[in-house]
Steps between C-alpha positions, in 0.01 A plus 500: 500500500354235309703605200820488687472121547512456130827690465692344781734224454433181708821294524324161500292590203804620319691181567205293394462689182870467420484124563189482298687685219790254513263201494324649195823574325614142563167350379508725190853403427441131559156459334486789250843617378678166468217339286483811292876512461500125405226570236694802368824287487322223317346744245839652456645159429219433258560823317874442492430149358275645237766754396769221493265282291435789265866578460567127437211486246644816329850346488341174358299705246812687386684172463214355304488811285876475430451129406216584284683774319796259453274246355340757276842616383606137437172441300560810295859387438374151391232650278759725333734201461215293349424787257871527402515124453180493298620790283838344440337166424252660260782693331712181464198314363433783254861502385485121455175526301649773279820285454296197412291701258813638337644140473177377356490789250861426407413133444199591294700750298773236440232248403331745268832595344584130449157447339551805281847372394357160431215646297753714301708195433187306398392785273851520352502126436150530339624790279809298414289201416271713285799671331648152438167390369470797269864468394432135418200593299697762321784260444256229369342760271842606376600152447180422315543779262768710363506840651560814316552832667135600494392168660771538751369847600146365521601215722692742735200729516264213563735381775500855657127518481459165672744604767298824551172312544641255748681760706 
């Protein structure tokens, strides 16, 4: 019978155990579950804040990337414009140098042609002076002596020889 006392239900023991269970449940809820739930809620808030910060940082990074790409595109555009400007300037300068060189060559050519014309004129004047001198010599020789046909031919041949030597 000893075993039977273990299996029987004693009403006061049952009521005390139930009250004990309610007291333990209240104490667990009050001192264990609420602090744990507060800690879990705080951690959840921290995790949500970290996710929000990460999303904001990603948006900021994307905005910075877009700004950087815009700046890079602008820099490339400026570089291309500088190259076009430099090319156009160099081409204009080259054309100006060629034009100046042509003008200078034209001036030099005109100057050379003027000098050549002046030298020709000078040479003609010298030839005229020599011819005049020779003609004067011939005339003086003719005047000095009476010329016959043979002397006249000799004088003409001598005149032609002198002209050939001086030319």
